C-alpha positions in Angstrom: 21.5 0.1 -8.6 19.5 -2.8 -7.3 16.6 -2.2 -4.8 18.6 -3.4 -1.8 21.3 -0.7 -2.6 18.8 2.0 -3.6 16.9 1.6 -0.3 20.1 2.3 1.6 21.7 5.1 -0.5 19.0 6.9 -2.5 18.2 9.2 0.4 21.8 10.5 0.7 20.9 13.9 -0.6 22.1 16.0 2.4 25.7 16.4 3.4 25.7 17.4 7.1 28.2 20.0 8.3 29.0 17.6 11.1 29.6 14.7 8.8 26.6 12.5 9.8 26.4 9.2 7.9 22.7 9.0 8.7 20.7 12.1 7.7 19.9 14.3 10.7 16.3 15.4 11.6 15.6 18.9 10.4 12.9 20.3 12.7 12.9 23.9 11.4 9.6 25.1 10.1 11.1 28.0 8.1 14.4 28.6 6.3 16.7 31.5 5.5 16.1 33.6 2.5 19.0 35.2 0.7 19.4 38.9 -0.3 18.3 38.0 -3.8 15.1 36.5 -2.6 16.2 32.9 -3.3 16.4 30.1 -0.7 20.0 28.8 -0.8 19.0 25.6 1.0 16.2 24.9 -1.4 13.5 25.1 1.3 11.2 27.9 2.2 8.6 26.6 4.7 8.2 23.0 6.0 4.6 22.6 4.9 5.9 23.0 1.3 9.1 21.0 1.7 11.6 19.8 4.2 15.0 18.1 3.9 13.7 14.9 5.5 10.6 14.8 3.3 12.6 15.6 0.2 14.9 12.7 1.0 12.0 10.3 1.6 10.3 11.4 -1.7 13.6 10.8 -3.6 14.1 7.3 -2.3 10.5 6.3 -3.0 10.7 7.7 -6.5 13.8 5.6 -7.1 12.3 2.4 -5.7 9.1 2.8 -7.7 10.8 3.8 -10.9 8.9 7.1 -11.1 9.7 10.7 -11.8 8.5 12.3 -8.5 6.8 11.4 -5.2 4.5 13.3 -2.8 4.6 12.2 0.8 1.5 12.5 3.1 0.6 12.2 6.7 -1.4 9.0 6.0 -2.2 6.5 3.3 -5.9 7.7 3.4 -4.8 11.2 2.7 -2.6 10.1 -0.2 -5.6 8.3 -1.9 -7.9 11.2 -1.1 -5.6 13.6 -2.8 -6.1 11.8 -6.1 -9.8 12.0 -5.7 -9.6 15.7 -4.8 -7.6 16.4 -8.0 -10.3 14.9 -10.2 -12.8 17.3 -11.8 -16.4 17.1 -10.5 -18.5 14.6 -12.4 -15.6 12.3 -13.0 -16.5 8.6 -13.1 -14.1 6.2 -11.3 -13.9 2.4 -11.7 -12.6 0.7 -8.6 -12.3 -2.9 -7.2 -15.3 -4.5 -5.6 -13.1 -5.4 -2.6 -11.4 -2.0 -2.5 -9.8 -1.1 0.8 -12.7 0.0 3.0 -11.2 3.3 3.9 -11.0 4.4 0.3 -14.4 3.0 -0.5 -15.9 4.9 2.4 -14.2 8.1 1.1 -15.9 7.7 -2.3 -19.3 6.8 -0.9 -19.4 9.6 1.7 -16.9 12.4 1.2 -17.1 12.3 -2.7 -20.6 11.0 -3.1 -21.9 14.4 -4.4 -19.0 15.2 -6.7 -17.8 11.9 -8.2 -19.5 8.8 -9.6 -18.1 5.3 -9.3 -18.5 1.6 -10.0 -17.0 -1.1 -7.8 -16.4 -4.2 -9.9 -14.2 -7.3 -10.1 -11.2 -5.9 -11.9 -9.9 -9.4 -12.7 -12.7 -9.5 -15.3 -11.4 -7.4 -18.2 -14.6 -7.8 -20.2 -16.6 -6.4 -17.3 -14.1 -3.5 -17.0 -14.5 -2.5 -20.6 -18.3 -2.6 -20.3 -18.2 -0.1 -17.4 -16.2 2.6 -19.1 -18.2 5.7 -20.1 -17.3 9.1 -21.5 -16.8 10.5 -18.0 -14.5 7.7 -16.8 -11.1 9.3 -16.0 -9.7 7.0 -13.4 -9.2 3.3 -12.9 -8.1 2.4 -9.4 -6.4 -0.9 -9.0 -5.5 -2.7 -5.7 -3.2 -5.6 -6.3 -2.9 -7.9 -4.3 -6.2 -6.7 -2.9 -7.3 -6.3 0.7 -8.5 -8.7 2.1 -9.2 -11.3 -0.7 -5.7 -11.2 -2.3 -7.0 -10.8 -5.8 -4.3 -10.1 -8.4 -5.1 -7.7 -11.2 -3.2 -7.7 -14.5 -1.7 -4.2 -14.4 -0.3 -4.4 -17.9 -3.6 -5.4 -19.5 -5.6 -2.9 -17.6 -3.1 -0.2 -18.5 -3.6 -1.0 -22.2 -7.3 -0.6 -21.8 -6.8 2.7 -19.9 -4.4 4.2 -22.4 -6.6 3.4 -25.4 -9.3 5.5 -23.8 -7.1 8.2 -22.2 -8.0 7.1 -18.7 -5.5 7.5 -15.8 -4.5 4.3 -14.0 -3.7 4.4 -10.2 -2.4 1.3 -8.4 -2.4 0.8 -4.7 0.8 -1.1 -4.2 0.7 -1.3 -0.4 0.4 -5.1 -0.1 3.3 -5.8 -2.5 5.7 -2.9 -1.7 8.1 -1.5 -4.3 10.5 -4.4 -3.6 8.1 -7.0 -5.1 6.2 -4.9 -7.7 6.7 -1.7 -9.7 3.3 -0.8 -11.4 4.9 2.0 -13.4 6.9 -0.5 -15.3 3.6 -2.1 -16.4 1.9 1.1 -17.5 0.5 2.6 -14.3 0.4 6.4 -14.1 0.4 6.8 -10.3 1.4 4.4 -7.5 -0.1 4.8 -4.0 1.4 3.4 -0.8 0.3 3.5 2.8 3.8 3.9 4.1 2.5 3.0 7.5 2.6 -0.7 6.3 5.7 -2.5 4.8 7.6 0.7 4.1 7.4 1.7 7.8 7.6 -1.9 8.8 7.6 -1.4 12.6 4.0 -0.3 13.4 5.2 3.0 14.8 4.7 5.7 12.0 1.7 6.8 10.0 2.2 7.9 6.4 1.3 7.7 2.7 2.8 8.4 -0.7 2.0 8.9 -4.3 4.6 8.3 -7.0 4.0 9.5 -10.6 5.2 8.1 -13.9 5.3 11.5 -15.5 5.3 15.1 -14.2 2.2 16.5 -15.9 -0.7 18.9 -15.2 -2.5 16.3 -13.0 0.6 15.8 -11.0 0.9 19.5 -10.5 -2.6 19.5 -9.1 -1.6 16.7 -6.7 1.5 18.6 -5.5 -0.6 21.7 -5.0 -3.1 19.8 -2.8 -0.1 18.4 -0.9 1.6 21.7 -0.3 -1.4 24.0 0.1 -3.5 21.5 2.0 -0.6 20.7 4.2 -1.5 17.1 5.2 2.2 16.2 5.2 4.4 13.9 7.4 6.5 15.5 10.1 10.3 15.5 9.8 10.5 12.8 12.4 8.0 10.6 10.6 10.1 11.0 7.4 13.2 10.1 9.4 11.6 7.0 10.7 10.4 5.9 7.2 13.9 6.5 5.8 15.4 4.4 8.6 12.9 1.6 7.9 13.4 1.7 4.1 17.1 0.7 4.6 16.0 -2.7 5.7 12.9 -3.0 3.5 14.3 -5.4 0.9 15.5 -7.9 3.5 12.4 -7.6 5.7 10.2 -8.4 2.6 12.3 -11.5 1.9 11.5 -12.8 5.4 7.8 -11.9 5.2 7.5 -13.7 1.9 9.3 -16.8 3.1 7.1 -17.1 6.3 3.9 -16.4 4.4 4.7 -19.1 1.8 5.3 -21.7 4.5 2.3 -20.6 6.6 0.0 -20.7 3.5 1.2 -24.2 2.6 0.5 -25.4 6.2 -3.0 -23.8 6.4 -3.9 -25.1 2.9 -3.9 -28.7 4.2 -5.4 -28.0 7.7 -8.7 -29.8 8.2 -10.4 -26.8 9.7 -9.6 -24.4 6.9 -12.0 -24.0 4.0 -9.8 -21.9 1.8 -6.5 -20.0 1.7 -6.1 -16.8 -0.3 -2.4 -16.4 -1.2 -1.1 -15.5 -4.7 1.9 -17.9 -4.2 -0.3 -21.0 -4.1 -0.6 -22.6 -7.6 -4.4 -23.0 -7.2 -4.8 -19.2 -6.8 -6.9 -18.1 -9.8 -4.4 -15.3 -10.7 -1.2 -17.1 -9.7 0.1 -16.8 -13.3 -0.4 -13.0 -13.3 1.3 -12.7 -9.9 4.3 -14.6 -11.3 4.4 -12.2 -14.2 4.4 -8.9 -12.4 5.7 -9.7 -8.9 9.2 -10.8 -7.8 7.6 -12.8 -4.9 4.1 -13.2 -3.4 4.2 -11.0 -0.3 3.5 -11.4 3.4 -0.3 -11.2 3.4 -2.8 -14.0 3.3 -6.4 -14.6 4.3 -8.2 -17.8 5.3 -11.8 -19.0 5.5 -12.4 -21.0 8.6 -14.9 -23.8 8.3 -18.1 -22.6 10.0 -19.0 -18.9 10.3 -18.2 -15.8 12.2 -18.3 -17.5 15.6 -15.6 -19.9 14.7 -13.4 -17.2 13.1 -13.7 -15.0 16.2 -12.7 -17.9 18.4 -9.5 -18.4 16.4 -8.4 -14.8 16.6 -9.2 -14.7 20.3 -7.2 -17.9 21.0 -3.8 -16.9 19.6 -1.0 -15.9 22.0 1.8 -14.9 19.6 -0.2 -13.2 16.8 -1.4 -9.8 17.9 -5.1 -9.3 17.3 -4.9 -5.8 15.7 -5.6 -3.8 12.6 -2.9 -2.9 10.1 -0.2 -4.9 8.5 3.4 -5.0 7.3 5.1 -4.8 10.7 7.8 -7.2 12.0 5.2 -8.7 14.3 2.5 -11.0 13.0 -1.0 -9.6 13.1 -4.4 -11.4 12.8 -8.0 -10.1 12.7 -11.5 -11.0 11.9 -11.7 -8.6 9.0 -15.5 -8.2 8.7 -15.6 -6.9 12.3 -13.3 -4.1 11.3 -15.1 -3.1 8.2 -18.6 -2.9 9.7 -22.1 -4.0 8.9 -21.9 -3.1 5.2 -18.8 -5.2 4.5 -18.8 -7.7 1.6 -16.0 -9.6 3.3 -17.0 -13.2 4.3 -17.9 -13.5 8.0 -15.6 -16.5 8.3 -12.5 -14.7 6.9 -9.4 -14.1 8.9 -6.7 -11.8 7.5 -3.1 -12.5 8.5 -0.1 -10.2 8.2 2.8 -12.7 8.5 5.7 -11.2 10.5 9.3 -12.2 11.0 9.0 -14.5 13.9 10.3 -18.1 13.5 7.8 -20.0 11.3 7.6 -22.9 13.6 6.3 -20.7 16.4 3.7 -19.1 14.1 2.4 -22.5 13.0 2.3 -23.8 16.5 0.2 -20.8 17.6 -2.3 -21.1 14.8 -2.5 -24.9 15.3 -3.4 -24.6 19.0 -6.0 -21.8 18.2 -7.6 -23.8 15.4 -7.8 -26.8 17.8 -10.2 -24.8 20.0 -13.0 -24.7 17.3 
């Protein structure tokens, strides 16, 4: 089945006694045990599994072309679970513009147990030079947040497999509709399901999908089920509802982002536009190879500095000045302010999550905001 069909029907794993077309919410925390000690419904306790979570994990596995999925209560917990599953002393190679939440995890929570290098993963020569005997994980984020760098998943996978290193890809910006890292050699795919998969800025979640069910995946499932940082049945219900429209929402996000990027590219007050769909983007050819379209995220450098960028985000009326991305509403933020004093993000950078409003209205809003600097 095609992604549009999978998104709607892959979760049809429960046949309700009352004939519900849409899967009902199962709020029970515990489930009947048979006389033989088995659980006829396949579930024992909701921290371990739940009908709604099982359905969510099934549809995500199908969309990402993986063997299994583990759903979590947030994207940060999903990423943290991979780091927790690594043996102490493991060396990780991660992007220099890694999502700040994961970078903070490594530099604080795991600073005493893991080692890491943050490098430009678009430079494959540099990547090879940083690998040592303790390197067991390469973490890729593509497109990256907030600089929209695009890493060549297939080429990095070849390097990783030659050295028996696990490759994890944060696929949040692309969504499984635009990019399937497992098809290019990734071992694990991570999503903040809060973003495009949720799509309505009303549910928190995360997920990991594996290419193979192996010992490491067993460790991840153990952390999920024993640690218990899992989404509620209602969260899973909301995500399943949203996934049904994911493919069509993504088409709208991509169209609007492409038009907005083209407009901003020629604006006299914009220094640079970061969007993989622009032909001048340094990894445009890689994006064309591994993505079906170029996504709904872009960043811009405003001419001037922090003051000018802040004026723009404070002058919009349609864009919501808020953190996060992937919702139907357009969001805008001065990213360095969010990431704090240690950020490497340029002070004149504005990150934009392009929503599903009419493109003319979005352009008019940015035009009047830029006119004020």
